[in-house]
C-alpha positions in Angstrom: 0.0 0.0 0.0 3.1 2.1 0.1 4.0 5.5 1.5 0.9 7.7 2.0 -0.1 10.7 4.0 -3.3 12.0 5.7 -4.6 15.6 5.6 -5.9 15.4 9.2 -3.5 14.7 12.0 -3.8 14.9 15.7 -4.4 18.5 16.7 -1.7 19.6 19.1 -3.2 22.4 21.1 -6.3 20.4 21.8 -8.8 21.2 24.5 -12.1 19.2 24.4 -13.8 21.6 26.8 -12.8 24.7 24.9 -14.1 23.0 21.6 -17.3 22.0 23.3 -17.9 25.6 24.5 -17.2 27.0 21.0 -19.6 24.6 19.4 -22.3 25.3 22.0 -21.8 29.0 21.3 -21.9 28.4 17.6 -25.3 26.8 17.8 -26.8 29.2 20.3 -29.1 32.2 19.7 -29.9 33.6 16.4 -28.1 32.1 13.4 -25.4 29.5 13.4 -21.7 30.2 13.3 -20.8 27.7 10.5 -17.2 29.0 10.4 -16.6 27.9 14.0 -18.1 24.5 13.3 -15.9 23.9 10.2 -12.8 25.1 12.0 -13.3 22.5 14.8 -14.6 19.5 12.9 -12.1 19.7 10.0 -9.1 20.2 12.2 -9.4 17.5 14.8 -8.6 13.8 14.6 -11.5 11.4 14.8 -10.5 10.5 18.4 -10.4 14.1 19.4 -13.9 14.6 17.9 -15.1 11.7 20.1 -13.7 13.5 23.1 -15.5 16.7 22.2 -18.8 14.8 21.8 -18.4 13.3 25.2 -17.4 16.6 26.8 -20.4 18.4 25.1 -22.8 15.9 26.5 -21.3 16.1 30.0 -21.4 19.9 29.9 -24.8 20.5 28.3 -26.7 17.3 28.8 -27.5 16.8 25.1 -25.9 15.1 22.1 -23.7 17.2 19.9 -25.0 15.4 16.8 -28.6 16.1 17.8 -27.8 19.8 18.2 -26.0 20.0 14.8 -28.8 18.1 13.2 -31.3 20.8 14.3 -29.0 23.7 13.3 -27.6 22.6 10.0 -29.1 21.3 6.7 -28.3 19.7 3.4 -25.0 18.1 2.5 -23.1 20.4 5.0 -25.1 18.7 7.8 -24.5 15.2 6.3 -20.7 15.9 6.3 -20.6 17.3 9.8 -22.5 14.3 11.1 -20.2 11.9 9.2 -17.3 13.6 10.9 -18.8 13.0 14.3 -19.0 9.3 13.7 -16.0 7.1 14.2 -14.8 5.9 10.8 -16.1 2.4 11.4 -19.5 3.7 12.5 -19.8 5.8 9.4 -18.8 2.8 7.2 -21.4 0.7 9.1 -24.1 3.2 8.5 -23.3 3.4 4.8 -23.4 -0.4 4.5 -26.7 -0.5 6.4 -28.1 2.1 4.0 -26.9 0.1 1.1 -28.8 -3.0 2.2 -31.9 -1.5 3.7 -35.2 -1.4 1.9 -35.8 -2.6 -1.6 -32.8 -3.4 -3.7 -29.2 -3.4 -2.6 -26.6 -0.9 -3.6 -23.8 -3.3 -4.5 -21.4 -0.7 -5.7 -21.4 0.9 -2.2 -20.7 -2.5 -0.6 -17.8 -3.0 -3.0 -16.4 0.5 -2.4 -16.3 -0.2 1.3 -15.6 -3.9 1.9 -13.1 -4.3 -1.0 -10.9 -1.4 0.1 -10.7 -1.8 3.9 -7.9 -3.6 5.8 -8.5 -6.3 8.4 -8.7 -4.0 11.4 -11.1 -1.7 9.7 -13.4 -4.6 8.7 -13.3 -6.0 12.3 -14.3 -2.5 13.6 -17.0 -2.1 11.0 -18.5 -5.5 12.1 -18.5 -4.4 15.8 -20.0 -1.0 15.0 -22.7 -2.6 12.9 -23.7 -4.9 15.7 -23.7 -2.0 18.2 -25.6 0.5 16.1 -28.2 -1.9 14.5 -28.1 -4.9 16.8 -27.7 -7.0 13.6 -25.0 -9.3 12.3 -23.2 -7.8 9.2 -22.3 -11.2 7.8 -25.9 -12.5 8.0 -27.2 -9.3 6.4 -24.6 -9.5 3.5 -25.5 -13.2 3.1 -29.2 -12.5 2.7 -28.7 -9.4 0.4 -26.2 -10.9 -2.1 -25.8 -14.1 -4.0 -23.4 -16.3 -6.0 -19.8 -15.5 -6.4 -20.3 -12.0 -5.4 -21.6 -13.1 -2.0 -18.6 -15.4 -1.6 -16.0 -12.7 -2.1 -17.7 -10.4 0.3 -18.0 -13.1 3.0 -14.4 -14.0 2.4 -13.4 -10.4 3.0 -15.6 -10.1 6.0 -13.5 -12.8 7.7 -10.7 -10.1 7.9 -8.1 -12.8 7.5 -5.8 -11.2 4.9 -2.1 -11.7 5.6 -0.8 -8.3 6.5 2.9 -9.0 6.2 5.1 -7.4 3.6 7.0 -10.5 2.6 6.9 -11.6 -1.0 7.2 -15.3 -1.9 8.1 -15.4 -5.6 7.4 -19.1 -5.9 3.9 -18.6 -4.5 3.4 -15.6 -6.8 4.2 -17.9 -9.8 1.9 -20.6 -8.5 -1.0 -18.2 -7.8 -0.6 -16.6 -11.2 -0.9 -20.1 -12.8 -3.9 -20.9 -10.6 -5.6 -17.7 -11.6 -4.9 -18.4 -15.3 -6.2 -21.9 -15.1 -9.2 -20.8 -13.1 -10.0 -18.2 -15.7 -9.3 -19.5 -19.2 -12.4 -21.2 -20.4 -13.0 -23.0 -17.1 -14.7 -20.1 -15.4 -17.5 -21.2 -13.1 -15.7 -24.2 -11.7 -12.7 -22.5 -10.2 -13.8 -19.1 -9.1 -12.9 -20.1 -5.6 -9.3 -19.8 -6.6 -9.8 -16.1 -7.3 -11.5 -15.7 -3.9 -8.8 -17.4 -1.9 -6.0 -15.5 -3.6 -7.7 -12.1 -3.7 -9.0 -12.2 -0.1 -6.1 -13.7 1.8 -2.8 -12.8 0.3 -1.0 -9.7 1.5 -0.9 -6.7 -0.9 2.8 -6.9 -1.8 2.3 -10.6 -2.6 -0.7 -9.8 -4.8 1.3 -7.2 -6.7 4.0 -9.9 -7.4 1.3 -12.3 -8.5 -0.2 -9.8 -10.9 3.3 -9.1 -12.4 3.9 -12.8 -12.7 0.5 -13.2 -14.5 1.4 -10.5 -17.0 4.8 -12.1 -17.7 3.4 -15.6 -18.0 0.3 -14.8 -20.1 1.0 -11.5 -21.8 -2.0 -9.8 -20.6 -2.9 -8.1 -17.3 -5.1 -9.5 -14.7 -7.7 -6.8 -15.2 -8.2 -7.9 -18.8 -8.6 -11.5 -17.6 -11.2 -10.5 -15.0 -13.1 -8.4 -17.5 -13.2 -11.3 -20.0 -14.0 -14.0 -17.5 -16.5 -12.4 -15.1 -19.3 -9.9 -15.2 -21.6 -7.8 -13.0 -20.9 -7.3 -9.3 -18.3 -10.0 -8.9 -16.3 -8.4 -11.8 -16.5 -5.0 -10.0 -15.4 -6.5 -6.7 -12.4 -8.3 -8.2 -11.4 -5.2 -10.1 -11.7 -3.0 -7.0 -9.4 -5.4 -5.1 -6.9 -5.4 -7.9 -7.0 -1.6 -8.3 -6.6 -1.1 -4.6 -3.7 -3.5 -4.5 -1.9 -1.8 -7.4 -2.6 1.9 -6.6 -5.1 2.5 -3.7 -4.8 6.3 -3.8 -5.3 6.2 -7.6 -8.4 4.2 -7.1 -9.9 6.8 -4.8 -8.7 9.7 -7.1 -10.6 8.1 -10.0 -13.7 7.6 -7.8 -13.6 11.3 -6.9 -13.2 12.3 -10.5 -16.2 10.1 -11.4 -18.3 11.7 -8.7 -17.7 15.2 -10.1 -17.7 14.4 -13.9 -20.5 15.5 -16.2 -23.8 16.8 -15.1 -24.7 16.6 -11.4 -22.3 15.7 -8.6 -22.4 12.6 -6.5 -22.1 14.4 -3.2 -22.4 11.3 -1.1 -19.4 9.7 -2.8 -17.4 12.9 -2.2 -18.4 13.0 1.4 -17.7 9.3 1.9 -14.2 9.4 0.4 -13.0 12.7 1.9 -14.3 11.8 5.4 -13.0 8.2 5.5 -9.6 8.9 3.9 -8.7 12.2 5.6 -6.8 10.5 8.4 -5.3 7.7 6.2 -4.1 8.9 2.8 -6.0 11.9 1.5 -2.8 14.0 1.0 -1.5 11.3 -1.3 -4.9 11.0 -3.0 -4.6 14.7 -3.8 -1.2 14.1 -5.4 -2.5 11.3 -7.5 -5.5 13.4 -8.5 -3.2 16.1 -9.7 -1.1 13.6 -11.6 -4.1 11.9 -13.3 -6.2 15.0 -14.1 -3.7 17.9 -14.3 -5.8 19.9 -11.9 -6.0 20.1 -8.1 -8.6 18.2 -6.2 -9.5 21.4 -4.3 -10.2 23.2 -7.5 -12.4 20.4 -8.7 -14.3 20.4 -5.4 -14.6 24.2 -5.6 -16.2 24.2 -9.0 -18.6 21.3 -8.2 -19.9 22.3 -4.7 -20.9 25.5 -3.0 -21.6 27.2 0.3 -20.6 25.8 3.7 -20.6 22.2 2.2 -17.8 23.3 -0.1 -16.0 25.1 2.7 -16.0 22.0 4.9 -14.8 19.8 2.2 -12.0 22.2 1.3 -11.0 22.4 5.0 -10.7 18.5 5.0 -8.5 18.8 2.0 -6.0 21.1 3.7 
């Protein structure tokens, strides 16, 4: 996954009580002080925001999210509330939303479950249980089917090897297994794809994809595209893209969210909020390299008002 940088770090001169007071003042009386809200939410780490929430409740006897909900509106409100969740809670809510009601939003399941590391998946499962008193794995089982269900269930086990060691022999064997599983025998051997994509460490997978290209003269993405279709294809491709260039994957998703008519604000929120403390700085660099313009400029031209200001604050 390489060398990557967040845009939000631990705020040094942090005082939960002072922040709670400022937020209380920002939401009191006539009009709301959005600037103060942005200043605090976008410049604290997730753990610090949790402390502020706790302190706010202790001091004022009410929930900060409830107060912000009643004061704010639109996508600015959505983003502010997303920042008050722990990342695993936010992911859990998004996944629940994807599976609730009629129809399932498979793309959203893929975007979360195929891009998170073991610890994140474990935390999401716990948060899901705590928030909804439901079992994530059972819900995924009942909402999906076939090979797509299998890869998601495999990933939910959070058993990926997280070492950095590369075993070249294994890479060669895995590349051969992927080739044999794919070429013309698709449907009998898809479990090979599952095992390899869901359990090998990322460095090992990179070596396997390289070996595949050398052995078979085409890249693994082409093989997946020609052998699979629908959601399972999207899931496999997401794992491959994340393995090869995770920050590039998110940069492309951001570009797609802002391209053409209409903006997918929820995708913008999801990516900026969940990656801010992981690799958003590096995603910005990749965006610049891929699209020859800054991510901040793209956001500026596609959003407006306090929503825009909060997103820009997350990017700096």
